[in-house]
C-alpha positions as CSV (number, residue, x, y, z in Angstrom):
1,M,-13.9,11.5,-27.0
2,G,-17.2,9.7,-27.6
3,V,-18.0,6.0,-27.1
4,R,-19.6,4.1,-30.0
5,L,-21.9,1.1,-29.6
6,R,-22.8,-1.4,-32.3
7,R,-25.3,-4.2,-32.6
8,T,-24.1,-7.4,-34.3
9,A,-25.4,-8.6,-37.6
10,R,-27.9,-10.8,-35.8
11,T,-30.0,-7.8,-34.6
12,V,-31.2,-4.5,-36.0
13,A,-28.9,-1.5,-35.7
14,L,-29.4,1.1,-33.0
15,T,-31.8,3.9,-34.1
16,G,-30.3,7.3,-34.5
17,A,-32.1,8.7,-31.5
18,L,-31.0,5.9,-29.2
19,A,-27.5,6.1,-30.4
20,V,-27.3,9.8,-29.6
21,M,-28.8,9.2,-26.2
22,L,-26.3,6.4,-25.4
23,G,-23.4,8.5,-26.7
24,G,-24.4,11.3,-24.2
25,L,-24.7,8.8,-21.4
26,L,-21.3,7.2,-22.1
27,G,-19.2,10.3,-22.7
28,G,-20.1,11.4,-26.2
29,C,-20.5,15.1,-27.1
30,S,-23.5,16.9,-25.7
31,A,-24.5,20.5,-24.9
32,D,-23.9,20.0,-21.2
33,K,-20.6,18.2,-21.5
34,P,-18.4,19.2,-18.5
35,K,-15.8,21.7,-19.2
36,P,-12.2,20.4,-19.3
37,A,-10.1,21.1,-16.2
38,P,-8.0,24.2,-16.6
39,L,-4.3,23.6,-17.2
40,Q,-2.3,23.6,-14.0
41,S,1.0,25.3,-13.5
42,Y,3.9,23.0,-12.8
43,T,7.6,22.7,-12.4
44,Q,9.2,21.0,-15.4
45,T,11.3,18.0,-14.4
46,L,11.5,16.3,-17.7
47,S,13.1,17.3,-21.0
48,M,11.6,16.1,-24.3
49,R,11.2,17.6,-27.7
50,T,9.6,16.9,-31.1
51,L,12.0,14.7,-33.1
52,W,9.9,14.8,-36.3
53,S,6.4,15.1,-37.6
54,A,4.5,13.9,-40.7
55,Q,1.0,14.1,-42.2
56,L,-1.1,11.0,-42.7
57,G,-4.4,12.6,-43.8
58,S,-7.5,12.8,-41.6
59,V,-8.0,10.1,-39.0
60,D,-11.5,9.5,-37.6
61,F,-10.9,6.2,-35.8
62,P,-8.6,5.3,-32.8
63,L,-5.5,4.6,-34.9
64,A,-3.2,1.9,-33.8
65,L,0.4,2.5,-34.8
66,V,2.9,-0.4,-35.2
67,A,6.7,-0.4,-35.3
68,R,8.7,-3.1,-37.0
69,N,12.2,-3.4,-38.3
70,G,13.0,0.3,-37.8
71,Q,9.8,1.5,-39.5
72,L,6.6,3.0,-38.2
73,L,3.4,2.1,-40.0
74,A,0.2,4.1,-39.9
75,A,-3.1,4.5,-41.8
76,S,-5.5,7.3,-42.6
77,S,-9.3,7.2,-42.9
78,G,-9.1,8.1,-46.6
79,G,-7.4,4.9,-47.6
80,S,-3.6,5.4,-47.2
81,I,-1.2,3.1,-45.5
82,A,2.3,4.5,-45.0
83,A,5.6,3.4,-43.6
84,F,8.1,5.9,-42.1
85,D,11.6,5.6,-40.9
86,A,11.2,5.5,-37.2
87,Q,14.2,7.7,-36.5
88,S,14.1,10.3,-39.2
89,G,10.4,10.3,-40.2
90,A,11.3,9.9,-43.9
91,Q,8.6,8.1,-45.8
92,A,9.6,4.7,-47.0
93,W,6.5,3.9,-48.9
94,R,2.8,4.7,-49.2
95,A,0.0,2.5,-50.5
96,E,-3.4,3.8,-51.7
97,V,-5.9,1.0,-51.2
98,G,-8.8,2.5,-53.0
99,A,-11.3,2.5,-50.2
100,P,-11.7,4.3,-46.8
101,L,-10.1,2.5,-43.8
102,V,-11.8,1.9,-40.5
103,A,-9.1,0.5,-38.3
104,G,-5.3,0.9,-37.8
105,V,-2.7,-1.2,-39.5
106,G,-0.9,-4.3,-38.3
107,S,2.5,-5.6,-39.5
108,D,5.2,-8.2,-38.9
109,G,7.8,-6.1,-40.8
110,R,7.1,-7.7,-44.1
111,F,3.4,-7.7,-44.5
112,A,1.0,-4.9,-43.5
113,A,-2.7,-5.4,-43.1
114,A,-5.8,-3.2,-42.7
115,V,-9.5,-3.3,-43.1
116,T,-11.8,-1.1,-45.3
117,R,-15.2,0.4,-44.5
118,N,-16.6,-2.3,-46.8
119,N,-15.4,-5.0,-44.4
120,E,-12.5,-6.0,-46.7
121,V,-9.3,-7.3,-45.1
122,L,-6.3,-6.5,-47.2
123,A,-2.6,-7.2,-47.1
124,V,0.2,-4.9,-48.4
125,E,3.9,-5.7,-49.1
126,N,6.3,-2.8,-49.8
127,G,3.4,-0.5,-50.8
128,R,1.7,-3.1,-53.1
129,V,-1.7,-4.5,-52.3
130,L,-1.5,-8.3,-52.4
131,W,-5.0,-9.4,-51.8
132,K,-8.4,-8.5,-50.3
133,Q,-10.9,-10.7,-48.5
134,R,-14.4,-9.7,-47.2
135,I,-15.6,-10.7,-43.8
136,P,-19.2,-10.6,-42.6
137,A,-18.9,-8.0,-39.9
138,A,-17.3,-4.5,-39.4
139,V,-13.9,-4.1,-37.8
140,V,-12.5,-1.4,-35.5
141,T,-9.5,-3.3,-34.1
142,A,-6.2,-3.2,-36.1
143,P,-5.4,-6.6,-37.6
144,L,-2.5,-8.6,-36.1
145,V,0.1,-10.0,-38.5
146,A,2.2,-12.8,-37.1
147,G,3.7,-16.1,-38.4
148,E,2.8,-15.2,-42.0
149,R,-0.9,-15.0,-41.0
150,V,-3.3,-12.1,-40.7
151,F,-5.7,-12.2,-37.7
152,V,-8.8,-10.0,-37.6
153,L,-11.2,-9.3,-34.7
154,A,-14.6,-8.0,-35.8
155,V,-17.1,-6.1,-33.8
156,D,-19.4,-9.2,-33.5
157,R,-16.4,-10.7,-31.6
158,S,-15.6,-13.2,-34.4
159,V,-12.0,-13.9,-35.1
160,H,-10.7,-14.7,-38.6
161,A,-7.3,-16.0,-39.7
162,F,-5.9,-15.6,-43.2
163,D,-2.7,-16.7,-45.0
164,A,-0.6,-13.5,-45.4
165,L,0.8,-14.6,-48.7
166,D,-2.4,-15.2,-50.7
167,G,-5.3,-14.3,-48.4
168,R,-6.6,-17.9,-48.1
169,R,-9.0,-18.1,-45.1
170,L,-7.5,-20.5,-42.6
171,W,-10.1,-20.5,-39.8
172,S,-12.8,-18.5,-38.1
173,F,-13.9,-18.5,-34.4
174,Q,-17.1,-17.2,-32.9
175,R,-19.1,-17.9,-29.8
176,P,-22.6,-16.7,-28.9
177,G,-22.6,-13.4,-27.1
178,D,-24.7,-10.3,-26.3
179,A,-26.1,-8.5,-29.3
180,L,-24.8,-5.1,-28.3
181,T,-21.0,-4.7,-28.6
182,L,-18.5,-1.9,-28.1
183,A,-17.4,-0.3,-31.4
184,Q,-13.9,0.6,-30.3
185,P,-10.6,-1.3,-30.5
186,G,-10.5,-4.6,-28.6
187,V,-7.8,-7.0,-27.4
188,L,-5.9,-8.9,-30.2
189,M,-2.3,-9.9,-29.4
190,P,0.2,-12.8,-29.7
191,A,1.5,-14.8,-26.8
192,H,3.2,-18.2,-26.6
193,N,2.2,-19.2,-30.2
194,Q,-1.4,-18.3,-29.4
195,I,-3.7,-15.4,-30.3
196,V,-5.1,-13.6,-27.2
197,V,-8.4,-12.0,-27.9
198,G,-11.2,-10.2,-26.0
199,Q,-14.6,-11.7,-26.0
200,G,-16.9,-9.5,-24.1
201,G,-15.4,-9.2,-20.6
202,R,-13.3,-12.3,-21.1
203,M,-9.7,-12.8,-22.3
204,L,-9.2,-16.0,-24.5
205,A,-6.2,-17.7,-25.9
206,L,-6.8,-19.3,-29.3
207,D,-4.5,-21.8,-30.9
208,A,-2.9,-19.8,-33.8
209,L,-3.0,-22.8,-36.2
210,R,-6.5,-24.1,-35.5
211,G,-8.5,-21.4,-33.8
212,T,-9.4,-23.6,-30.8
213,V,-9.7,-22.2,-27.2
214,N,-6.7,-23.0,-25.0
215,W,-7.8,-20.9,-22.0
216,D,-10.5,-18.5,-21.0
217,V,-10.4,-15.9,-18.2
218,A,-13.0,-13.4,-17.0
219,V,-11.6,-9.9,-16.3
220,G,-14.9,-8.0,-16.3
221,T,-18.2,-9.3,-15.1
222,P,-21.3,-7.9,-16.9
223,R,-23.8,-6.4,-14.5
224,G,-26.9,-4.3,-14.7
225,T,-30.4,-4.5,-16.0
226,N,-30.0,-3.7,-19.7
227,E,-27.7,-4.2,-22.6
228,V,-25.8,-1.0,-22.1
229,E,-25.2,-1.5,-18.4
230,R,-24.0,-5.0,-19.1
231,L,-21.4,-4.0,-21.6
232,A,-18.0,-5.1,-20.3
233,D,-15.9,-5.6,-23.5
234,L,-12.1,-5.6,-23.1
235,V,-10.6,-2.4,-24.4
236,G,-7.4,-2.6,-26.5
237,P,-4.6,-2.6,-26.7
238,A,-3.8,-4.7,-23.7
239,A,-0.6,-3.7,-21.8
240,R,2.0,-6.4,-21.5
241,E,5.0,-6.7,-19.2
242,G,6.6,-10.2,-19.6
243,D,3.7,-12.7,-19.1
244,R,1.5,-10.2,-17.3
245,A,-1.2,-8.7,-19.5
246,C,-3.3,-5.9,-18.0
247,V,-6.5,-4.6,-19.6
248,R,-9.6,-2.5,-19.0
249,S,-13.0,-3.9,-19.1
250,F,-15.3,-1.2,-20.4
251,Q,-16.9,0.9,-17.6
252,N,-16.4,-2.2,-15.3
253,A,-12.9,-3.1,-14.2
254,V,-9.1,-3.1,-14.7
255,G,-7.4,-6.5,-14.3
256,C,-4.3,-8.5,-15.1
257,V,-3.9,-12.0,-16.5
258,D,-0.9,-14.4,-16.4
259,L,-0.5,-15.3,-20.1
260,A,1.7,-18.3,-19.4
261,R,-0.8,-20.0,-17.0
262,G,-4.0,-18.5,-18.3
263,T,-5.1,-17.3,-14.9
264,L,-6.4,-14.1,-13.4
265,L,-3.9,-12.3,-11.3
266,W,-6.3,-9.6,-10.0
267,T,-9.1,-7.3,-10.9
268,R,-10.3,-4.0,-9.5
269,T,-13.6,-2.1,-10.1
270,S,-12.9,0.9,-12.3
271,G,-15.2,2.8,-14.6
272,G,-13.3,3.8,-17.7
273,T,-13.3,3.6,-21.5
274,M,-9.7,3.8,-22.6
275,A,-6.7,1.5,-22.6
276,V,-4.3,1.1,-19.7
277,A,-0.5,0.9,-19.6
278,Q,1.9,-0.8,-17.2
279,D,5.6,-1.0,-16.3
280,A,7.3,-3.5,-14.0
281,G,5.7,-2.0,-10.8
282,Q,2.4,-0.4,-11.7
283,V,-0.7,-0.2,-14.0
284,Y,-2.0,3.2,-15.1
285,G,-5.3,4.3,-16.6
286,A,-7.9,7.1,-16.7
287,D,-11.5,6.6,-15.8
288,A,-14.6,8.0,-17.6
289,S,-14.1,11.4,-15.9
290,D,-10.3,11.3,-16.8
291,R,-9.2,10.8,-13.2
292,V,-5.8,9.0,-13.5
293,T,-5.2,6.1,-11.2
294,A,-2.1,3.9,-10.6
295,W,-2.5,0.4,-9.2
296,K,0.3,-1.9,-7.9
297,A,1.0,-4.4,-10.7
298,D,1.5,-7.4,-8.4
299,S,-1.7,-6.9,-6.3
300,G,-4.0,-4.3,-7.8
301,E,-3.7,-2.1,-4.7
302,L,-4.1,1.6,-5.1
303,A,-0.8,3.5,-5.6
304,W,-2.0,7.0,-6.4
305,T,-4.6,9.1,-8.1
306,N,-4.4,12.4,-10.1
307,E,-7.6,14.6,-10.7
308,T,-6.0,17.6,-12.4
309,L,-6.9,16.3,-15.9
310,V,-10.6,15.6,-15.4
311,N,-12.9,16.0,-18.5
312,R,-9.9,16.7,-20.8
313,G,-10.8,13.7,-23.1
314,L,-7.7,11.6,-22.3
315,S,-6.4,9.0,-24.7
316,G,-5.1,5.6,-23.7
317,A,-2.1,5.5,-21.5
318,A,1.6,4.9,-22.4
319,V,4.7,4.5,-20.2
320,L,7.9,6.2,-21.2
321,G,10.8,5.8,-18.8
322,S,9.7,7.1,-15.4
323,S,6.6,8.8,-16.8
324,V,3.0,7.8,-17.8
325,V,1.7,9.8,-20.7
326,F,-1.8,10.8,-21.9
327,G,-2.9,12.7,-24.9
328,D,-6.0,14.9,-24.6
329,G,-8.8,16.4,-26.7
330,E,-6.8,19.6,-27.4
331,G,-3.7,17.8,-28.8
332,L,-1.7,18.1,-25.6
333,L,0.5,15.5,-24.1
334,H,0.7,15.2,-20.3
335,F,3.7,13.5,-18.7
336,L,3.0,12.4,-15.2
337,S,5.5,11.0,-12.7
338,A,5.0,7.2,-12.4
339,T,6.0,7.6,-8.7
340,D,3.3,9.9,-7.5
341,G,1.3,11.2,-10.5
342,S,2.7,14.8,-10.4
343,L,2.9,16.6,-13.7
344,Q,6.5,16.6,-15.2
345,L,5.9,18.0,-18.6
346,R,3.3,19.2,-21.1
347,L,3.9,19.2,-24.9
348,S,1.8,20.3,-27.9
349,T,1.0,18.6,-31.2
350,D,-1.2,20.3,-33.8
351,G,-4.2,21.3,-31.5
352,K,-6.3,18.3,-32.7
353,A,-7.4,15.5,-30.3
354,V,-4.9,12.7,-29.8
355,V,-6.5,9.5,-31.1
356,G,-6.0,5.9,-29.9
357,T,-3.0,5.2,-27.6
358,P,0.5,6.7,-27.9
359,L,3.1,4.1,-28.9
360,R,6.4,3.8,-27.1
361,V,9.4,2.3,-28.9
362,G,12.6,2.4,-26.9
363,D,13.0,6.0,-25.7
364,T,10.7,7.5,-28.4
365,L,7.0,8.2,-28.1
366,Y,4.8,8.3,-31.3
367,V,1.4,10.0,-31.3
368,V,-1.3,10.5,-33.9
369,T,-4.0,13.3,-33.9
370,R,-7.4,13.5,-35.4
371,G,-6.0,15.9,-38.0
372,G,-3.7,13.2,-39.3
373,G,-0.6,14.6,-37.6
374,L,2.0,12.0,-36.8
375,F,4.6,13.1,-34.1
376,A,7.7,11.5,-32.7
377,F,8.9,12.8,-29.3
378,G,12.2,12.0,-27.6
379,A,14.8,13.3,-25.1
380,R,16.7,16.5,-25.8
């Protein structure tokens, strides 16, 4: 699973040759890419099955799923936004927005929002497009819909707020930053009537009504001698457990922040590119080589590691019961014990790479593949 970089509108775009070179350095496809670790034999200690599946259409971005009011919402690259009954998989509605989409969908249960390849933010209600608004930069993070507002984080790290009813722009926020940014989903989440966003290696809380900064915490510290080495953008989605939000800083660190106090709880050096997960006791994530690590949630101390899935192109992590789950580049789901990292179960999807981060809702796990397959897994 490659890593994409992007320069902001203030600078020229990366040349094709340089982009290819950086992709190879940071995990993109190349001729000498390490072979995935062979699948290990294991003793099954967990029972799960496919509850239902559906087809979205092709997905060439890290799709973020969202569940609201008993429905699961998803989007395809071709321009479809669809809502499914979360239990049965029956389609409730589908909207064709007339343009390719570049990020997942956000929803509060009434309004759904997405962004097109032409940098247009749009809102949908019951399958009907309500409005469109253009913003000046590309978007790869799914919009957030909350409090009858639509919030958008662009790749230039700007944040925009719109009225969900009519698309009126309410405020925009941007601070100076490095020209080179990470073109993969960032942190955008609600907390205590605030909007928590990633700005480089920092986590900020913005007042939802005015867009002003309430607190600002550094999770990753840029280091190195060039723009690429100094990249430390926070990778979304952040994992939240109560007021503790844990997140990865790209190829830099994993850390946790107290959302109520706006303070850093801990940070640990960790080179990785995909989102972490957490439960009450531990934080889980895979590094750039797909070595899985668990850290103690209260202190950041190492709990365990698992190296049996190296180079398998792991997705972001998800916690389901006593398991931590990763998808891989061959469409497999690996369920590891949260206690010691041992393999509990392996399930198949459609053979295409799992994109984004699996979504857990209650006792059900939802997964999307690059082929557009949407799968729901639950206990037997």
